[in-house]
C-alpha atoms as a printed R data frame, in Angstrom:
    type eleno elety resid chain resno       x       y      z
1   ATOM     1    CA   MET     A     1 163.948 138.114 86.885
2   ATOM     2    CA   GLY     A     2 161.442 140.066 88.300
3   ATOM     3    CA   ASP     A     3 158.090 138.855 89.768
4   ATOM     4    CA   ASP     A     4 155.967 136.997 87.523
5   ATOM     5    CA   ALA     A     5 152.926 139.108 88.523
6   ATOM     6    CA   VAL     A     6 152.368 142.301 86.616
7   ATOM     7    CA   HIS     A     7 151.026 144.977 88.938
8   ATOM     8    CA   ASP     A     8 147.580 146.139 87.449
9   ATOM     9    CA   ASP     A     9 148.972 150.142 87.862
10  ATOM    10    CA   VAL     A    10 151.744 149.336 85.223
11  ATOM    11    CA   LEU     A    11 150.091 152.062 83.030
12  ATOM    12    CA   ASP     A    12 149.307 154.385 86.231
13  ATOM    13    CA   THR     A    13 153.004 153.784 87.050
14  ATOM    14    CA   LEU     A    14 154.119 154.655 83.263
15  ATOM    15    CA   THR     A    15 151.871 158.036 83.496
16  ATOM    16    CA   GLN     A    16 153.890 158.764 86.782
17  ATOM    17    CA   TRP     A    17 157.357 158.070 85.529
18  ATOM    18    CA   GLY     A    18 156.359 160.028 82.182
19  ATOM    19    CA   VAL     A    19 158.159 159.188 78.662
20  ATOM    20    CA   GLY     A    20 160.759 161.910 79.421
21  ATOM    21    CA   ALA     A    21 161.316 165.016 77.941
22  ATOM    22    CA   LEU     A    22 162.041 163.939 74.552
23  ATOM    23    CA   GLY     A    23 159.146 161.339 74.691
24  ATOM    24    CA   GLU     A    24 156.774 163.847 75.512
25  ATOM    25    CA   LYS     A    25 158.055 166.617 72.930
26  ATOM    26    CA   LEU     A    26 157.696 163.681 70.323
27  ATOM    27    CA   GLY     A    27 153.804 162.788 71.725
28  ATOM    28    CA   ILE     A    28 154.512 159.240 72.652
29  ATOM    29    CA   GLU     A    29 151.775 157.685 74.663
30  ATOM    30    CA   PHE     A    30 151.527 154.159 76.047
31  ATOM    31    CA   ILE     A    31 148.640 152.037 75.436
32  ATOM    32    CA   SER     A    32 149.196 148.760 77.113
33  ATOM    33    CA   ALA     A    33 152.236 147.497 79.033
34  ATOM    34    CA   ASP     A    34 152.743 143.802 80.610
35  ATOM    35    CA   ARG     A    35 155.532 141.080 80.723
36  ATOM    36    CA   GLU     A    36 154.553 139.968 77.518
37  ATOM    37    CA   ARG     A    37 154.149 143.245 75.269
38  ATOM    38    CA   VAL     A    38 154.320 147.002 75.487
39  ATOM    39    CA   VAL     A    39 152.662 149.267 72.902
40  ATOM    40    CA   ALA     A    40 152.840 152.888 72.595
41  ATOM    41    CA   THR     A    41 151.697 155.408 69.836
42  ATOM    42    CA   MET     A    42 153.134 158.754 68.410
43  ATOM    43    CA   PRO     A    43 152.038 161.087 66.026
44  ATOM    44    CA   VAL     A    44 153.780 161.725 62.688
45  ATOM    45    CA   GLU     A    45 152.956 165.641 62.705
46  ATOM    46    CA   GLY     A    46 155.901 167.129 64.419
47  ATOM    47    CA   ASN     A    47 158.073 164.276 64.255
48  ATOM    48    CA   THR     A    48 159.006 164.673 60.389
49  ATOM    49    CA   GLN     A    49 162.014 165.610 58.124
50  ATOM    50    CA   PRO     A    50 162.243 168.570 56.466
51  ATOM    51    CA   VAL     A    51 160.599 166.829 53.440
52  ATOM    52    CA   GLY     A    52 157.381 165.768 55.556
53  ATOM    53    CA   LEU     A    53 158.593 162.086 56.186
54  ATOM    54    CA   LEU     A    54 158.436 160.696 59.646
55  ATOM    55    CA   HIS     A    55 162.156 161.105 61.006
56  ATOM    56    CA   GLY     A    56 164.298 157.830 61.348
57  ATOM    57    CA   GLY     A    57 165.250 159.225 64.615
58  ATOM    58    CA   ALA     A    58 161.764 159.808 65.972
59  ATOM    59    CA   SER     A    59 161.079 155.921 65.076
60  ATOM    60    CA   ALA     A    60 164.227 155.056 67.081
61  ATOM    61    CA   VAL     A    61 163.096 157.016 69.971
62  ATOM    62    CA   LEU     A    62 159.914 154.893 69.836
63  ATOM    63    CA   ALA     A    63 161.455 151.742 69.711
64  ATOM    64    CA   GLU     A    64 164.052 152.545 72.643
65  ATOM    65    CA   SER     A    65 161.122 153.991 74.803
66  ATOM    66    CA   LEU     A    66 159.120 150.796 74.237
67  ATOM    67    CA   GLY     A    67 161.859 148.167 74.750
68  ATOM    68    CA   SER     A    68 163.626 150.182 77.793
69  ATOM    69    CA   ILE     A    69 160.185 150.381 79.414
70  ATOM    70    CA   HIS     A    70 159.640 146.549 78.488
71  ATOM    71    CA   GLY     A    71 162.981 145.569 80.079
72  ATOM    72    CA   THR     A    72 162.005 147.508 83.193
73  ATOM    73    CA   LEU     A    73 159.018 145.320 83.721
74  ATOM    74    CA   LEU     A    74 160.916 142.435 83.438
75  ATOM    75    CA   VAL     A    75 163.584 143.045 86.165
76  ATOM    76    CA   ALA     A    76 163.690 143.159 90.329
77  ATOM    77    CA   PRO     A    77 162.800 146.615 91.499
78  ATOM    78    CA   GLU     A    78 166.304 146.819 92.583
79  ATOM    79    CA   SER     A    79 167.675 146.471 89.121
80  ATOM    80    CA   VAL     A    80 167.847 149.227 86.136
81  ATOM    81    CA   VAL     A    81 168.024 148.381 82.549
82  ATOM    82    CA   VAL     A    82 170.167 150.632 80.142
83  ATOM    83    CA   GLY     A    83 170.433 150.362 76.293
84  ATOM    84    CA   ILE     A    84 173.580 149.519 75.028
85  ATOM    85    CA   ASP     A    85 172.410 148.693 71.079
86  ATOM    86    CA   LEU     A    86 169.666 150.034 69.156
87  ATOM    87    CA   ASN     A    87 169.254 148.728 65.545
88  ATOM    88    CA   CYS     A    88 166.648 150.144 63.325
89  ATOM    89    CA   THR     A    89 165.409 148.966 59.929
90  ATOM    90    CA   HIS     A    90 163.326 151.573 58.115
91  ATOM    91    CA   HIS     A    91 160.554 149.769 55.573
92  ATOM    92    CA   ARG     A    92 158.212 152.542 54.259
93  ATOM    93    CA   SER     A    93 157.862 156.403 54.648
94  ATOM    94    CA   VAL     A    94 154.894 157.940 56.585
95  ATOM    95    CA   THR     A    95 153.542 161.357 56.241
96  ATOM    96    CA   ALA     A    96 150.542 161.567 58.390
97  ATOM    97    CA   GLY     A    97 148.326 159.987 61.225
98  ATOM    98    CA   HIS     A    98 149.995 157.891 63.814
99  ATOM    99    CA   VAL     A    99 152.343 155.146 64.269
100 ATOM   100    CA   ARG     A   100 152.120 152.292 66.577
101 ATOM   101    CA   GLY     A   101 155.139 150.291 68.241
102 ATOM   102    CA   GLU     A   102 155.081 147.045 69.980
103 ATOM   103    CA   SER     A   103 157.590 145.741 71.797
104 ATOM   104    CA   LEU     A   104 158.097 141.638 72.025
105 ATOM   105    CA   VAL     A   105 160.816 139.790 74.026
106 ATOM   106    CA   LEU     A   106 163.316 138.035 71.993
107 ATOM   107    CA   SER     A   107 165.302 136.953 75.147
108 ATOM   108    CA   ALA     A   108 165.776 137.905 78.970
109 ATOM   109    CA   GLY     A   109 168.430 136.729 80.809
110 ATOM   110    CA   ARG     A   110 170.067 137.842 84.051
111 ATOM   111    CA   THR     A   111 172.239 140.550 82.710
112 ATOM   112    CA   VAL     A   112 171.036 141.135 79.278
113 ATOM   113    CA   ILE     A   113 167.606 141.468 77.676
114 ATOM   114    CA   CYS     A   114 166.751 141.723 74.126
115 ATOM   115    CA   THR     A   115 163.577 142.893 72.385
116 ATOM   116    CA   GLU     A   116 162.240 143.375 69.058
117 ATOM   117    CA   ILE     A   117 160.220 146.498 68.157
118 ATOM   118    CA   ARG     A   118 157.681 146.596 65.181
119 ATOM   119    CA   ILE     A   119 156.345 150.019 64.330
120 ATOM   120    CA   VAL     A   120 153.405 150.236 61.915
121 ATOM   121    CA   ASP     A   121 151.399 153.123 60.240
122 ATOM   122    CA   ASP     A   122 147.751 153.333 60.792
123 ATOM   123    CA   ALA     A   123 146.815 150.610 58.017
124 ATOM   124    CA   ASP     A   124 149.067 148.343 59.887
125 ATOM   125    CA   ARG     A   125 151.768 148.688 57.292
126 ATOM   126    CA   PRO     A   126 155.682 148.155 58.861
127 ATOM   127    CA   VAL     A   127 157.342 151.243 58.895
128 ATOM   128    CA   CYS     A   128 160.312 150.220 60.933
129 ATOM   129    CA   THR     A   129 161.693 147.219 62.885
130 ATOM   130    CA   ALA     A   130 164.350 147.521 65.839
131 ATOM   131    CA   ARG     A   131 166.042 145.610 67.830
132 ATOM   132    CA   LEU     A   132 166.940 146.692 71.511
133 ATOM   133    CA   THR     A   133 169.442 145.324 73.692
134 ATOM   134    CA   CYS     A   134 169.506 146.482 77.117
135 ATOM   135    CA   LEU     A   135 172.038 145.511 80.048
136 ATOM   136    CA   VAL     A   136 170.540 144.855 83.517
137 ATOM   137    CA   ARG     A   137 172.349 146.643 86.266
138 ATOM   138    CA   PRO     A   138 171.814 147.406 90.091
139 ATOM   139    CA   VAL     A   139 170.116 150.564 90.940
140 ATOM   140    CA   ALA     A   140 173.049 152.931 92.291
141 ATOM   141    CA   LYS     A   141 172.701 153.618 95.878
């Protein structure tokens, strides 16, 4: 996998990369990122179902964003990670405030990285637990 040293400018790099058009629309903001964990927040407002509950798809986007960025921090610069499986279990509804997601590595091999993402509400109650499996591929030249 990549170098054990994590660059001090990881969050600056994430800011330059951005969270993508969808992540921007959802209001995802990265709080911290290193090889052990990646943390981001997302507002509930604007990301709800018609009945006012946080949309499960928004939680899935937050989870995949966290896990993909986490995988990227674990691989060599000449590699890229692509999500191949995302599983989300929704535990409770949220109608206001923010949710916070944290990605932790379950396994990291040469070709497959698996992360667990826990999403909680403002009271640290579980909202969603996700698992993302990513394939490690060489960067296309």
